[in-house]
C-alpha positions as CSV (number, residue, x, y, z in Angstrom):
1,Q,-161.7,53.4,38.6
2,V,-163.6,56.5,39.8
3,Q,-166.7,55.8,41.8
4,L,-169.2,58.5,43.0
5,V,-172.0,57.6,45.4
6,E,-174.5,60.3,46.3
7,S,-177.0,60.0,49.2
8,G,-179.2,62.1,51.4
9,G,-182.0,63.0,49.1
10,G,-185.7,62.7,49.9
11,L,-189.1,64.3,50.1
12,V,-189.2,67.6,51.9
13,Q,-191.7,70.4,52.3
14,P,-191.1,73.9,50.8
15,G,-188.8,75.8,53.1
16,G,-187.2,72.7,54.4
17,S,-183.6,71.5,54.4
18,L,-181.6,68.5,53.3
19,R,-177.9,67.6,53.4
20,L,-176.6,65.6,50.5
21,S,-173.4,63.6,50.7
22,C,-171.1,62.4,47.9
23,A,-168.5,59.7,48.6
24,A,-165.8,59.8,45.9
25,S,-163.1,57.2,45.2
26,G,-160.2,57.7,42.9
27,S,-156.9,59.1,43.8
28,T,-157.2,62.4,41.9
29,L,-160.6,63.5,43.2
30,S,-159.4,64.6,46.6
31,I,-157.4,67.4,45.0
32,N,-159.8,68.3,42.2
33,N,-162.4,70.9,42.0
34,M,-165.7,69.2,42.8
35,G,-169.3,70.2,42.0
36,W,-172.9,69.3,42.5
37,Y,-175.1,69.1,39.5
38,R,-178.8,68.7,39.2
39,Q,-180.9,67.3,36.4
40,Y,-184.5,67.9,35.6
41,P,-186.4,65.2,33.7
42,G,-185.5,65.3,30.0
43,K,-182.9,68.0,30.6
44,Q,-179.1,68.1,30.8
45,R,-177.3,68.2,34.1
46,K,-176.3,71.6,35.2
47,L,-173.7,72.6,37.7
48,V,-175.3,74.4,40.7
49,A,-172.4,74.5,43.2
50,A,-168.6,74.0,43.1
51,I,-165.8,73.9,45.5
52,S,-162.1,74.2,44.8
53,G,-159.6,71.5,45.5
54,S,-158.4,73.3,48.6
55,G,-161.9,74.0,49.8
56,R,-161.2,77.7,50.1
57,L,-163.2,78.8,47.0
58,T,-166.9,78.1,46.3
59,N,-169.2,79.1,43.5
60,Y,-172.9,78.9,43.1
61,A,-175.5,79.2,40.4
62,D,-177.7,82.3,40.9
63,S,-180.7,80.1,41.4
64,V,-179.3,78.5,44.6
65,K,-177.0,81.3,45.9
66,G,-177.7,82.1,49.5
67,R,-179.7,78.8,50.0
68,F,-177.2,76.0,49.2
69,T,-173.8,75.5,50.7
70,I,-171.1,73.2,49.4
71,S,-168.3,71.8,51.5
72,R,-165.8,69.0,51.5
73,Y,-163.9,66.8,53.8
74,R,-160.8,66.0,51.8
75,A,-159.5,63.3,54.2
76,K,-162.6,61.3,53.6
77,N,-163.0,62.2,49.9
78,T,-166.5,63.4,50.7
79,V,-168.3,66.4,49.3
80,Y,-171.5,67.8,50.9
81,L,-174.3,70.0,49.8
82,Q,-176.5,71.7,52.4
83,L,-179.8,72.7,50.9
84,N,-181.9,75.2,52.8
85,S,-185.0,77.1,52.1
86,L,-186.0,74.6,49.5
87,K,-188.4,75.4,46.7
88,P,-190.5,73.2,44.5
89,E,-188.2,74.1,41.6
90,D,-185.3,72.5,43.4
91,T,-186.9,69.2,42.7
92,A,-184.4,67.2,40.6
93,V,-181.8,64.4,40.7
94,Y,-178.6,65.7,42.2
95,Y,-175.2,64.4,41.2
96,C,-171.6,65.1,42.3
97,N,-168.6,65.0,40.0
98,R,-165.6,67.1,39.2
99,G,-166.6,70.6,38.2
100,G,-166.2,74.3,38.5
101,W,-163.6,76.7,37.0
102,G,-163.5,74.8,33.8
103,T,-162.8,71.4,35.3
104,P,-164.6,68.8,33.2
105,P,-166.6,66.0,35.0
106,V,-165.3,62.5,34.8
107,A,-167.2,60.2,32.5
108,S,-168.5,57.8,35.2
109,W,-171.4,59.4,37.0
110,G,-173.0,58.0,40.1
111,Q,-176.7,57.1,40.4
112,G,-177.6,60.5,41.8
113,T,-180.0,61.2,44.7
114,Q,-183.6,62.4,44.2
115,V,-184.7,65.6,45.9
116,T,-188.4,66.3,45.9
117,V,-189.8,69.5,47.3
118,S,-193.5,69.3,47.7
119,S,-196.2,70.0,50.2
């Protein structure tokens, strides 16, 4: 049974930073490509950052490139997303799951973590 637990969201002013964490259980996730997705109200989730199973490759959506950094700690099955220079349009619920390079997400999503960027 795959379980994904996201944390680290909150309210931050424009220009601020947050670090999101995702604890993943499930034997295959530690070697899978993993990604962070975000979802606006009433919209589908979209992948914003991905990291390869080895951790050597990363990929970002243009909207977050240069501001967000994805990383992983394979020994602890944890994936992180550092969010810097936050903008109001980054306000969304953020989720982690398998993703990137054509890797489909697993069906069981976590609860997500809310990021709100507002002055």
